[in-house]
C-alpha positions as CSV (number, residue, x, y, z in Angstrom):
1,M,24.6,-2.1,-9.2
2,T,26.4,0.8,-7.5
3,H,24.4,2.2,-4.6
4,L,22.9,5.5,-5.6
5,R,22.8,8.6,-3.4
6,Q,19.8,10.3,-5.1
7,T,16.3,9.4,-6.0
8,L,15.8,8.8,-9.7
9,K,13.1,11.0,-11.1
10,S,13.4,11.1,-14.9
11,A,13.9,8.9,-17.9
12,T,17.4,10.2,-18.2
13,D,18.1,9.4,-14.5
14,L,16.9,5.8,-15.1
15,V,19.0,5.4,-18.2
16,D,22.1,6.8,-16.5
17,A,21.6,4.4,-13.6
18,G,21.4,1.4,-16.0
19,L,17.8,0.7,-15.1
20,V,16.4,1.5,-18.6
21,P,18.1,0.8,-22.0
22,A,18.8,4.0,-23.9
23,A,16.6,2.7,-26.7
24,K,13.6,3.0,-24.4
25,E,14.3,6.4,-23.0
26,A,11.8,8.2,-25.2
27,D,9.0,5.7,-24.2
28,V,9.8,6.1,-20.5
29,A,10.0,9.9,-20.9
30,A,6.5,9.8,-22.4
31,V,5.2,7.9,-19.4
32,A,7.0,10.3,-17.0
33,E,5.2,13.3,-18.6
34,R,1.8,11.6,-17.7
35,Y,2.6,10.0,-14.3
36,A,5.1,10.9,-11.5
37,V,8.3,8.9,-11.4
38,A,10.6,8.3,-8.4
39,V,12.9,5.4,-7.5
40,T,14.7,5.7,-4.2
41,P,18.3,4.4,-3.8
42,A,17.1,1.6,-1.6
43,M,14.8,0.3,-4.4
44,A,17.2,1.0,-7.2
45,A,19.8,-1.1,-5.4
46,L,17.4,-4.1,-5.3
47,I,16.8,-4.2,-9.0
48,D,18.5,-7.0,-10.9
49,T,19.3,-5.4,-14.2
50,K,20.1,-8.8,-15.8
51,D,16.5,-9.9,-15.2
52,A,14.1,-8.4,-17.8
53,N,11.2,-9.4,-15.5
54,D,12.6,-8.2,-12.2
55,P,9.7,-7.8,-9.8
56,I,11.2,-4.7,-8.1
57,A,11.8,-3.0,-11.4
58,R,8.3,-3.9,-12.5
59,Q,6.9,-2.0,-9.6
60,F,8.8,1.3,-10.0
61,V,10.3,1.6,-13.5
62,P,7.9,3.1,-16.0
63,D,6.5,0.9,-18.7
64,V,5.1,2.3,-22.0
65,R,2.0,0.1,-21.4
66,E,0.9,2.7,-18.8
67,L,-0.2,4.9,-21.6
68,D,-2.8,2.3,-22.7
69,R,-6.0,3.2,-20.9
70,M,-8.7,0.5,-20.9
71,P,-12.4,1.5,-21.2
72,E,-13.2,0.2,-17.7
73,E,-10.4,2.1,-16.0
74,R,-11.1,5.2,-13.9
75,G,-9.1,8.2,-12.7
76,D,-10.7,7.8,-9.2
77,P,-11.2,4.0,-9.1
78,I,-12.3,3.7,-5.5
79,G,-14.4,6.9,-5.3
80,D,-12.3,9.2,-3.1
81,I,-13.7,12.3,-4.7
82,V,-17.3,11.5,-4.2
83,K,-16.7,10.6,-0.6
84,S,-14.7,13.8,0.3
85,P,-16.8,16.4,2.2
86,V,-13.7,18.5,2.9
87,K,-10.4,18.7,1.0
88,G,-8.1,16.0,2.4
89,I,-10.9,14.0,4.1
90,V,-12.5,10.8,2.6
91,H,-15.4,9.7,4.7
92,R,-16.4,6.4,3.2
93,Y,-17.3,4.4,6.3
94,P,-19.3,5.8,9.3
95,D,-16.7,5.3,12.0
96,R,-13.4,6.2,10.1
97,V,-11.9,8.7,7.7
98,L,-8.9,9.1,5.6
99,L,-6.8,12.2,6.1
100,K,-4.8,12.7,2.9
101,I,-2.3,15.2,4.3
102,V,0.3,15.0,1.5
103,G,0.2,14.3,-2.2
104,V,3.8,13.2,-2.7
105,C,5.6,9.9,-2.1
106,P,9.3,8.8,-1.9
107,V,8.6,6.3,-4.7
108,Y,5.7,6.2,-7.3
109,C,4.3,2.7,-7.8
110,R,3.4,2.1,-11.4
111,F,0.1,0.6,-10.4
112,C,-1.0,3.3,-7.9
113,F,-4.8,3.7,-7.7
114,R,-4.3,7.4,-6.8
115,R,-1.8,8.1,-9.7
116,E,-4.1,10.7,-11.2
117,M,-4.1,12.6,-7.9
118,I,-0.6,12.5,-6.6
119,G,2.9,13.6,-7.5
120,P,4.9,16.8,-7.4
121,A,2.6,18.5,-10.0
122,A,-0.6,17.5,-8.4
123,E,-0.8,20.3,-5.7
124,A,-2.3,17.8,-3.3
125,N,-0.3,18.7,-0.2
126,L,-2.7,20.3,2.3
127,T,-2.0,23.9,3.4
128,A,-2.0,24.8,7.0
129,D,-5.6,26.2,6.6
130,E,-6.7,23.1,4.8
131,I,-5.3,20.9,7.6
132,D,-7.2,23.0,10.2
133,A,-10.4,22.5,8.2
134,A,-9.9,18.8,7.9
135,L,-9.2,18.5,11.7
136,D,-12.3,20.7,12.4
137,Y,-14.3,18.2,10.3
138,I,-13.0,15.3,12.5
139,R,-13.7,17.3,15.7
140,A,-17.3,17.9,14.5
141,H,-18.1,14.3,13.8
142,A,-18.3,12.3,17.0
143,E,-18.8,9.0,15.1
144,I,-15.2,9.1,13.9
145,W,-13.4,6.4,15.9
146,E,-10.4,6.0,13.6
147,V,-8.3,8.4,11.5
148,I,-6.1,6.9,8.7
149,L,-3.2,9.1,7.6
150,T,-2.5,8.5,3.9
151,G,-1.8,10.5,0.8
152,G,0.7,10.3,-0.9
153,D,2.9,8.9,1.8
154,P,2.6,10.7,5.2
155,F,5.9,9.2,6.4
156,I,7.6,11.7,4.0
157,L,6.8,14.4,6.7
158,S,9.4,15.5,9.2
159,P,9.3,14.2,12.8
160,R,8.2,17.7,13.9
161,R,5.2,17.7,11.4
162,V,4.3,14.1,12.4
163,R,4.4,15.1,16.1
164,E,2.1,18.1,15.4
165,I,-0.5,16.0,13.7
166,T,-0.3,13.3,16.3
167,E,-0.8,15.8,19.1
168,A,-3.8,17.4,17.2
169,L,-5.5,14.0,16.8
170,D,-4.6,13.1,20.4
171,A,-6.6,16.0,21.6
172,I,-9.9,14.8,19.9
173,P,-11.7,12.7,22.6
174,H,-13.8,10.5,20.3
175,V,-10.9,9.5,18.1
176,K,-9.4,6.3,19.5
177,I,-7.3,4.9,16.7
178,V,-4.7,6.6,14.5
179,R,-3.4,4.6,11.6
180,W,-0.5,5.7,9.2
181,H,-0.2,4.1,5.8
182,T,3.3,4.0,4.3
183,R,5.9,2.5,2.1
184,V,8.8,4.4,3.7
185,P,10.2,1.7,6.1
186,V,10.8,-0.4,2.9
187,V,11.6,2.2,0.2
188,A,13.5,4.8,2.3
189,P,14.3,3.0,5.6
190,E,16.8,5.7,6.7
191,R,13.9,8.1,7.3
192,V,12.6,5.9,10.2
193,T,14.8,7.2,12.9
194,N,14.2,6.8,16.6
195,E,13.0,10.4,16.7
196,F,10.5,9.7,13.9
197,A,9.2,6.6,15.7
198,Q,8.7,8.6,18.9
199,A,6.9,11.3,17.1
200,L,4.2,8.8,16.1
201,S,3.4,8.0,19.7
202,A,0.2,9.4,21.2
203,T,-0.7,9.7,24.9
204,A,-4.4,8.9,24.6
205,K,-4.7,7.0,21.3
206,T,-3.6,3.7,19.9
207,V,-1.4,4.1,16.9
208,Y,-0.9,1.6,14.1
209,V,1.2,1.6,11.0
210,A,0.1,-0.2,7.9
211,L,3.2,-1.1,5.8
212,H,2.9,-1.6,2.0
213,A,5.2,-4.2,0.5
214,N,4.7,-6.6,-2.4
215,H,7.7,-8.8,-2.7
216,P,9.9,-10.5,0.0
217,R,13.1,-8.9,-1.4
218,E,11.7,-5.5,-0.3
219,L,12.2,-6.6,3.4
220,T,15.9,-5.9,3.4
221,A,18.1,-5.8,6.6
222,A,17.6,-2.0,6.5
223,A,13.8,-2.3,6.2
224,R,13.7,-4.8,9.1
225,M,15.7,-2.4,11.2
226,A,13.3,0.4,10.4
227,I,10.3,-1.8,11.3
228,R,12.1,-2.8,14.5
229,R,12.4,0.9,15.5
230,L,8.7,1.3,15.1
231,V,7.7,-1.9,17.0
232,D,10.2,-1.2,19.8
233,A,8.6,2.3,20.1
234,G,5.3,0.5,21.0
235,I,3.7,0.8,17.5
236,P,2.0,-2.4,16.1
237,L,2.3,-2.9,12.4
238,V,0.0,-4.6,9.9
239,S,0.8,-5.2,6.2
240,Q,-0.8,-4.2,2.9
241,T,0.0,-6.0,-0.4
242,V,-1.4,-5.6,-3.9
243,L,-1.7,-8.7,-6.0
244,L,0.3,-7.9,-9.1
245,R,0.8,-9.9,-12.2
246,G,4.5,-10.5,-12.7
247,V,5.4,-9.4,-9.2
248,N,3.7,-11.7,-6.7
249,D,1.0,-13.7,-8.5
250,D,2.5,-17.1,-7.5
251,V,2.1,-18.9,-4.2
252,E,5.8,-19.2,-3.6
253,T,6.3,-15.5,-3.6
254,L,3.2,-14.7,-1.5
255,D,4.2,-17.4,1.0
256,A,7.7,-16.0,1.4
257,L,6.4,-12.4,1.7
258,M,3.8,-13.3,4.4
259,R,6.3,-15.3,6.4
260,A,8.8,-12.4,6.1
261,F,6.2,-10.0,7.5
262,V,5.5,-12.2,10.5
263,E,9.2,-12.7,11.2
264,A,9.6,-8.9,11.2
265,R,6.7,-8.5,13.6
266,V,4.2,-7.2,11.0
267,K,0.8,-8.9,11.0
268,P,-0.4,-9.7,7.4
269,Y,-3.6,-7.7,6.9
270,Y,-4.8,-7.1,3.4
271,L,-4.0,-8.6,0.0
272,H,-5.7,-6.1,-2.4
273,H,-7.1,-7.1,-5.7
274,G,-5.8,-4.6,-8.3
275,D,-7.9,-1.5,-8.8
276,L,-9.0,-0.1,-12.1
277,A,-6.4,2.7,-12.2
278,P,-5.6,4.1,-15.6
279,G,-2.8,2.3,-17.5
280,T,-2.5,-0.7,-15.1
281,A,-4.2,-3.5,-17.0
282,H,-0.8,-5.3,-17.4
283,F,-0.7,-5.6,-13.6
284,R,-4.1,-7.0,-12.9
285,T,-5.0,-10.6,-12.3
286,T,-8.5,-12.1,-12.3
287,L,-10.5,-12.6,-9.1
288,A,-10.5,-16.3,-9.8
289,Q,-6.7,-16.3,-9.8
290,G,-6.6,-14.4,-6.6
291,E,-9.0,-16.9,-4.9
292,A,-6.9,-19.8,-6.1
293,L,-3.8,-18.3,-4.6
294,M,-5.6,-17.7,-1.3
295,R,-6.6,-21.4,-1.3
296,A,-3.0,-22.4,-1.9
297,L,-1.8,-20.1,0.8
298,R,-4.3,-21.6,3.3
299,Q,-2.7,-25.0,2.7
300,R,0.8,-23.7,3.5
301,L,0.6,-20.9,6.1
302,S,-0.3,-20.5,9.7
303,G,-3.4,-18.4,10.3
304,L,-1.1,-15.8,11.8
305,A,0.4,-15.3,8.4
306,M,-2.8,-15.2,6.3
307,P,-4.0,-11.9,4.8
308,T,-7.6,-11.1,3.8
309,Y,-8.1,-10.9,0.1
310,V,-10.1,-7.8,-0.6
311,L,-11.7,-5.8,-3.5
312,D,-12.4,-2.1,-3.3
313,I,-15.6,-2.0,-5.2
314,P,-15.2,0.6,-8.0
315,G,-17.1,3.9,-7.5
316,G,-16.6,4.3,-3.7
317,H,-18.8,1.5,-2.5
318,G,-16.3,0.1,0.0
319,K,-13.9,-2.7,0.5
320,V,-15.1,-6.3,0.8
321,P,-13.5,-9.8,1.3
322,V,-13.6,-11.7,-2.0
323,G,-13.0,-15.2,-0.8
324,P,-12.4,-17.9,-1.4
325,G,-15.5,-19.4,0.3
326,Y,-15.3,-22.7,2.0
327,L,-19.0,-23.2,3.0
328,D,-21.8,-24.4,0.7
329,G,-24.9,-25.0,2.8
330,E,-24.1,-27.8,5.2
331,V,-20.9,-28.8,3.3
332,V,-17.5,-27.3,3.9
333,S,-14.3,-27.8,2.0
334,D,-11.0,-28.3,3.7
335,P,-7.8,-26.4,2.6
336,R,-6.9,-29.3,0.3
337,G,-10.3,-29.3,-1.4
338,G,-11.9,-32.2,0.4
339,L,-15.6,-32.0,1.2
340,H,-17.1,-32.5,4.6
341,R,-20.5,-32.1,6.3
342,T,-20.5,-29.5,9.1
343,D,-22.3,-32.0,11.4
344,G,-19.6,-34.6,11.0
345,A,-21.5,-37.0,8.8
346,C,-20.1,-38.3,5.6
347,A,-19.8,-35.8,2.8
348,P,-22.1,-36.3,-0.2
C-alpha cells in the first residue's frame, strides 16, 4: 500500500487507507468509541491487505469482537490500581516501581492490558505536580532499586522531557536501574534520533530499554536502525512479546522473532501469557499451548534467544514463570521429551 504520512485514528481513516472494508466501518467505529485507536504509518505500511488474517493488522486494526466482554475479564487485570500509593506509581514488588508518566501511545494494541486506562480521553498523563509527587515517593523509599518508565508509551515524550526525567532519577542515590518500556523503535522508528538516544543516558544509573514486538515483520530496516542508535548510545535492550492467537502462536513465528531480536542486539526477555483485559478473549491461548510452544522453542533455539514464559497473576499478585517444567523428582526430560535420571542412571 502507499506509505501514509499521518497516523490513522478513526474508522473513517482506516477505511480511506484501505485497511477496513467500508461494510465494516460501523463496527470499527463502535469499537473506536470504546477503546483508543491509532495505527502509525510504519505499521500501516506493513499490513498485507490481501491477507484477511494478517498478523500486523490483527494487532492494530479494531475488531468488533473487542466489544464482547467475558465474565472473567477485568478492567485492571494485573492490579495496577490496588498497588498504586501515589498517582503514576505502581509499587508491586519491594525493590522496584512503575512510573506511569504518560497515558498515550503512538499505536494502540488491540490486546492492551491497560486499555481501560490509556488513550487521548483517559487523562492519564501526569501533570508537573503529579510527576513531582511521584518522584518524591521514589526519593522517600530507599528500598527502590529500579524505576520502570511505562504508561502509555514514555518514548512519545520529547528528548527534552526524557532528559529531565533521566536527570531527576539520576539524582536519587538509591535508584540504580532505570528501565524504559516502549513500542516506539518498531512502530515509529523515526522518533528514535541520536538526540533522543543521548537523552536516555544517565551519569550514575544503568539504563535499559525493554522493546515490545510480537511478529518478526515488525523488525523492519528502520526499526533495526532505531535499535542500533540506542545500542550504540550504550543502552542495552531486552524484549517483551505477548503470546497472541493468530499473530505468533506457532513455533515458526516465535523462532523467527527471537532470532531477529538477537540479530538486532536485543536480548529476548519475556513471553507474556495474555492478560484478562476486556474484549481480548479472541487473542488468548491456553497456558498448555504456551508451554508446548516453549518446549518446541527449546529444541530449536540457543539459550541466548530463549525468553521466559510468564503469567501476571490476575489481581496484582505478581508475575511468575509458568514453565514448562523439566524436572520431576529425580527424573528430568530433555528438550525432545526423553526422560533421564539426574544421577546418570537409566531412566525408569
